[in-house]
Each structure stands twice: as C-alpha cells, then as structure tokens.
C-alpha positions as CSV (number, residue, x, y, z in Angstrom):
1,X,112.7,-111.5,32.1
2,X,111.5,-113.9,29.4
3,X,112.8,-117.4,29.1
4,X,115.8,-118.1,27.0
5,X,113.9,-119.3,23.9
6,X,116.1,-121.3,21.4
7,X,119.2,-120.7,23.5
8,X,121.1,-123.8,24.8
9,X,121.0,-124.4,28.5
10,X,124.5,-125.9,29.1
11,X,124.7,-128.5,31.8
12,X,127.8,-127.9,33.9
13,X,128.6,-130.7,36.4
14,X,130.3,-129.3,39.4
15,X,130.0,-131.7,42.3
16,X,129.2,-130.4,45.8
17,X,132.7,-131.1,47.1
18,X,134.4,-129.3,44.2
19,X,135.3,-125.6,44.0
20,X,136.4,-124.6,40.5
21,X,136.2,-126.4,37.1
22,X,139.1,-125.5,34.7
23,X,139.1,-126.2,31.0
24,X,142.3,-125.5,29.0
25,X,141.7,-126.0,25.3
26,X,143.5,-125.2,22.0
27,X,141.1,-124.9,19.1
28,X,140.9,-123.7,15.5
29,X,137.4,-122.3,15.7
30,X,134.7,-121.5,18.2
31,X,131.7,-123.8,17.5
32,X,129.7,-123.9,20.7
33,X,126.3,-122.2,20.3
34,X,125.0,-119.3,22.3
35,X,124.2,-120.7,25.7
36,X,123.7,-120.0,29.4
37,X,124.2,-121.8,32.7
38,X,123.7,-120.9,36.4
39,X,127.4,-121.1,37.1
40,X,129.7,-118.1,37.0
41,X,132.3,-118.3,34.2
42,X,135.6,-116.6,33.5
43,X,137.0,-116.9,30.0
44,X,140.6,-116.1,29.0
45,X,141.4,-116.3,25.3
46,X,144.7,-115.9,23.4
47,X,145.2,-115.7,19.7
48,X,141.5,-115.1,19.0
49,X,141.7,-111.7,17.4
50,X,138.8,-111.0,15.1
51,X,136.4,-113.5,16.7
52,X,133.0,-112.2,17.9
53,X,132.0,-111.9,21.5
54,X,128.3,-112.2,22.4
55,X,127.3,-111.5,26.1
56,X,123.6,-110.7,26.7
57,X,122.7,-108.1,24.2
58,X,126.3,-107.0,23.7
59,X,128.3,-107.9,20.6
60,X,131.9,-107.0,20.1
61,X,135.0,-108.1,18.2
62,X,137.8,-109.5,20.5
63,X,141.5,-108.6,20.5
64,X,144.5,-110.9,20.6
65,X,143.9,-111.3,24.3
66,X,140.5,-111.5,26.0
67,X,139.3,-111.7,29.6
68,X,135.6,-111.8,30.5
69,X,133.5,-112.8,33.5
70,X,130.0,-113.9,32.8
71,X,127.4,-114.2,35.5
72,X,124.6,-116.7,36.2
73,X,122.2,-117.5,33.3
74,X,123.5,-114.7,31.1
75,X,123.5,-115.9,27.4
76,X,126.9,-115.8,25.8
77,X,129.2,-117.3,23.2
78,X,132.3,-116.6,21.2
79,X,131.7,-117.0,17.5
80,X,133.9,-117.2,14.4
81,X,133.9,-113.9,12.6
82,X,137.0,-112.4,11.1
83,X,139.7,-114.4,12.9
84,X,142.4,-115.7,10.6
85,X,144.6,-117.3,13.3
86,X,144.7,-121.0,14.3
87,X,145.4,-122.6,17.6
88,X,143.3,-120.3,19.7
89,X,144.0,-120.9,23.4
90,X,140.8,-120.8,25.6
91,X,140.9,-121.2,29.3
92,X,137.6,-121.4,31.1
93,X,137.0,-121.4,34.8
94,X,133.5,-122.1,36.2
95,X,132.2,-122.1,39.7
96,X,128.8,-122.2,41.4
97,X,127.2,-118.8,42.3
98,X,126.7,-120.1,45.9
99,X,130.4,-120.9,46.2
100,X,130.9,-117.9,48.5
101,X,128.9,-118.1,51.7
102,X,126.8,-115.0,52.4
103,X,128.4,-114.6,55.8
104,X,131.8,-114.6,54.2
105,X,130.9,-112.1,51.6
106,X,129.8,-109.6,54.2
107,X,133.3,-109.3,55.6
108,X,135.1,-106.2,54.6
109,X,138.0,-108.0,52.9
110,X,135.7,-109.8,50.5
111,X,133.7,-106.7,49.4
112,X,135.6,-106.2,46.1
113,X,135.0,-109.8,45.1
114,X,131.4,-109.5,46.2
115,X,130.9,-106.4,44.1
116,X,132.6,-108.2,41.1
117,X,130.2,-111.2,41.4
118,X,127.2,-108.8,41.5
119,X,128.5,-107.0,38.4
120,X,129.0,-110.2,36.5
121,X,125.2,-110.5,36.0
122,X,125.7,-108.2,33.1
123,X,129.1,-109.6,32.0
124,X,132.4,-107.8,32.8
125,X,135.1,-107.2,30.2
126,X,138.6,-106.6,31.7
127,X,141.2,-104.4,30.0
128,X,144.0,-105.7,27.9
129,X,146.4,-104.6,30.6
130,X,144.6,-106.7,33.2
131,X,144.6,-109.7,30.9
132,X,148.3,-109.4,30.2
133,X,149.0,-109.0,33.9
134,X,147.2,-112.3,34.7
135,X,148.3,-114.1,31.6
136,X,150.8,-116.4,33.2
137,X,148.5,-117.2,36.1
138,X,145.7,-118.3,33.7
139,X,148.2,-120.3,31.6
140,X,149.3,-122.3,34.7
141,X,146.0,-122.9,36.6
142,X,145.2,-126.1,34.7
143,X,148.3,-127.6,36.2
144,X,147.2,-126.9,39.7
145,X,145.0,-129.1,42.0
146,X,143.4,-128.9,45.4
147,X,144.4,-126.2,47.8
148,X,146.9,-124.7,45.3
149,X,144.2,-124.2,42.7
150,X,141.9,-122.7,45.3
151,X,144.5,-120.2,46.5
152,X,145.5,-119.3,43.0
153,X,141.9,-118.6,42.0
154,X,141.3,-116.5,45.0
155,X,144.3,-114.5,44.1
156,X,143.0,-114.1,40.5
157,X,139.5,-113.1,41.7
158,X,141.0,-110.5,44.0
159,X,143.1,-109.1,41.1
160,X,140.0,-109.0,38.9
161,X,137.9,-107.4,41.6
162,X,140.4,-104.6,42.1
163,X,141.2,-104.1,38.4
164,X,140.7,-100.7,36.8
165,X,139.2,-99.9,33.4
166,X,136.5,-102.6,33.3
167,X,133.5,-102.6,31.0
168,X,130.0,-103.8,31.8
169,X,128.8,-105.5,28.6
170,X,125.1,-106.2,28.6
171,X,122.4,-103.6,29.1
172,X,120.2,-106.2,30.8
173,X,120.8,-108.8,33.5
174,X,119.0,-112.1,34.1
175,X,119.4,-112.2,37.9
176,X,117.5,-109.5,39.8
177,X,119.7,-106.7,41.1
178,X,120.4,-106.7,44.8
179,X,118.8,-104.0,47.0
180,X,118.6,-103.3,50.6
181,X,115.2,-104.4,52.1
182,X,112.6,-101.7,52.0
183,X,114.7,-99.6,49.6
184,X,112.6,-97.2,47.5
185,X,114.9,-98.1,44.5
186,X,113.8,-101.7,44.8
187,X,110.2,-100.6,44.7
188,X,110.9,-98.6,41.5
189,X,112.9,-101.4,40.0
190,X,110.2,-104.0,40.7
191,X,107.3,-101.8,39.5
192,X,109.0,-100.8,36.3
193,X,110.0,-104.4,35.4
194,X,106.4,-105.5,36.0
195,X,104.7,-102.7,34.1
196,X,107.2,-101.5,31.4
197,X,105.0,-102.9,28.5
198,X,102.5,-100.2,29.1
199,X,102.6,-96.4,29.6
200,X,103.9,-95.5,33.0
201,X,103.5,-91.9,34.1
202,X,105.8,-90.0,36.4
203,X,102.9,-89.3,38.8
204,X,102.1,-93.0,38.9
205,X,105.6,-94.2,39.9
206,X,106.1,-91.3,42.3
207,X,102.9,-92.3,44.1
208,X,104.1,-95.9,44.4
209,X,107.1,-94.7,46.4
210,X,105.1,-92.2,48.4
211,X,107.1,-89.3,47.1
212,X,106.2,-86.0,45.5
213,X,107.2,-85.7,41.8
214,X,110.0,-83.2,42.7
215,X,111.4,-85.5,45.5
216,X,111.1,-88.5,43.2
217,X,113.0,-86.8,40.3
218,X,115.8,-85.9,42.7
219,X,115.8,-89.5,44.1
220,X,115.9,-91.4,40.8
221,X,118.6,-89.0,39.4
222,X,120.8,-89.5,42.5
223,X,120.4,-93.3,42.7
224,X,120.5,-94.2,38.9
225,X,122.3,-91.2,37.4
226,X,119.4,-90.9,35.0
227,X,116.0,-89.2,34.6
228,X,113.1,-91.5,35.1
229,X,112.3,-91.4,31.3
230,X,115.9,-92.5,30.5
231,X,115.8,-95.2,33.2
232,X,112.5,-96.6,31.8
233,X,113.8,-96.5,28.3
234,X,117.0,-98.4,29.1
235,X,114.9,-101.1,30.7
236,X,112.6,-101.3,27.7
237,X,115.5,-101.4,25.3
238,X,117.2,-104.1,27.3
239,X,114.1,-106.3,27.0
240,X,113.8,-105.4,23.3
241,X,117.4,-106.3,22.6
242,X,117.0,-109.6,24.3
243,X,113.8,-110.4,22.4
244,X,115.3,-109.5,19.1
245,X,117.8,-112.3,19.7
246,X,115.6,-114.9,21.5
247,X,112.2,-114.6,19.9
248,X,111.0,-115.1,16.3
249,X,109.3,-111.6,16.2
250,X,109.6,-108.7,13.8
251,X,111.2,-105.5,14.9
252,X,107.8,-103.8,15.2
253,X,106.4,-106.6,17.2
254,X,109.3,-106.4,19.6
255,X,108.9,-102.6,19.9
256,X,105.3,-102.9,20.9
257,X,105.9,-105.7,23.3
258,X,108.6,-103.6,25.0
259,X,106.3,-100.7,25.6
260,X,107.0,-98.5,22.6
261,X,104.0,-97.4,20.6
262,X,105.9,-95.4,18.0
263,X,108.4,-97.1,15.7
264,X,110.3,-93.9,14.9
265,X,110.7,-93.3,18.6
266,X,111.7,-96.9,19.2
267,X,114.4,-96.8,16.5
268,X,115.8,-93.5,17.8
269,X,116.0,-94.5,21.5
270,X,117.3,-98.0,20.6
271,X,120.1,-96.5,18.5
272,X,121.0,-94.0,21.2
273,X,121.5,-96.8,23.7
274,X,122.8,-99.7,21.5
275,X,124.6,-97.6,18.9
276,X,122.8,-99.3,16.0
277,X,119.2,-99.7,14.8
278,X,117.1,-102.6,16.0
279,X,117.3,-104.1,12.5
280,X,121.1,-103.8,12.5
281,X,121.2,-105.3,16.0
282,X,119.1,-108.3,14.9
283,X,121.2,-108.8,11.8
284,X,124.4,-109.0,13.9
285,X,123.1,-112.2,15.5
286,X,122.4,-113.8,12.1
287,X,124.7,-116.8,11.7
288,X,125.5,-117.2,15.4
289,X,124.7,-120.8,16.2
290,X,121.6,-121.3,18.2
291,X,119.7,-124.4,19.2
292,X,116.3,-124.6,17.5
C-alpha cells in the first residue's frame, strides 16, 4: 500500500506496562482530522446522529449510537456533517496490536477475539443492538482501573467478537492479510498486490500457482467467493479509492495508476463496488480536515 500522504499520524502513548487507554469525552463537534495510528481503537459514540464516519475508503452517516473497531494504521475520523445535537459522548479505547501474545491467541477460547482483531484491519461496524447491549459497560469503563478495567475490557471484547450483524467497512486494509505458510492464496494475494498496476492474465497468475486454468478458477472461487477478474478489480478499486483521498491526483490519473486503461470501464467497476462514481467518492472527502 502507498504511504498515508497528508493524513495525520497520531502519536498514542501507551506505556509497556499499560493495557488499555480509555478516553471519555463530551464534545459539541468532532474536530480531529483524519488520522491513523498502529494501535487498535474502539469508538463508542452517543448523541452523534448525523455526523460522518470515515474509515479507510468507507464513508457513512452515523446514528444516535455508534460502535466501531478500527485496526492498526487504518485512516479514520468522525466529521461534522448534519449533526444538530450538542454534548456528544465519545468513549475511545486504545490498545497495542501486540497486546495479545501469539501463544495465547492460538488457544481455542481466544479464537473469536483473534478473528475480530484480524477483521479490524478493515474496520468493523457493530449493530445498533450490540451497541445498546454494551452501552452501560462503555459508560462505566472510565471509572475502572487496574484489574477491574482489564476484566471488563476482556468481557467487552468477547461480546464484540461473538456479536452478530457486523459490517466490514473498508474495501482495503493497511496490514497484510494473514495466511497459512505456503498457502496458494498467499501467493495469489502477494502477486496481485505487486502487479495490479499492469495487465495480469488468467494464464499468468495460474502458472504462478502451478495450477491449470480450470483448477485455478475453482480454487479462487472457493477461497475468495469471486472470479479472478472480480478479485483483481476489488483490489484495484481499493487502491484507487485510497489514492483519491490521499493523493493530489485527478480521477483519470488514479485510474491509470490503479491498472485501469479505460475510464468508462473504471467508472463502471468503481461504481459497482463503491456505489458511487470516483468523482462523487472524491467529493465526499472534500471538507474533511486533513493535515497538509
């Protein structure tokens, strides 16, 4: 992935002997610019209906209650939009991505939390029902310290990890996806992310995995749920969406950098994935505070 041009790198100071940092704030507006940090963040918001949520290349309008988990280095912010209420309650919890030891995460009881942490690299939006269920816990965590805070956060993480009706927000992730060593899907993933700017043929990528075209088509469909063309296009659009926000490039320049050599085709594919045109997507970020 490209660097986070013009996006603030927030410095979060969590000391080695600390577990979680909790911020409990009441504010009239959101004024912190779009930013990223290596720490994992959980954001719980009350009375913010009408504000805009930006996570990766996702933009959405929030409801009266909001609960989102943002993974390492994923650009994000909440921005004033159509919110008319005052005294917005925002509770933010941050912890280091290496908080959970690898040996611990391999244990069966921790698998749901491990899966949640991995999903957070694209941002996870929890349902209104889950947010309401955990509302009192979030409102009380700033009052806790030490072991009580640790146990309460573990309970919250377990509830989040087993929650239903979650939504993955961003079409791209900053951290590399996790694969089993020598997995053919990792070979495909790495090859496509290295070569997506140019034309990649089906024959070419099949040969990289030492598969016939027929076997490769079955494999990619089974592992990704998509045809190879759709898999490739989603990766290209993910890069394009990020660059529309991060780089001072025209839509056509972004299209060609992302591997599309036809603007009509780029617009069509981008809209099918992002539900808006590239120009509309770029315009949605206009006015969102960035560090220049």
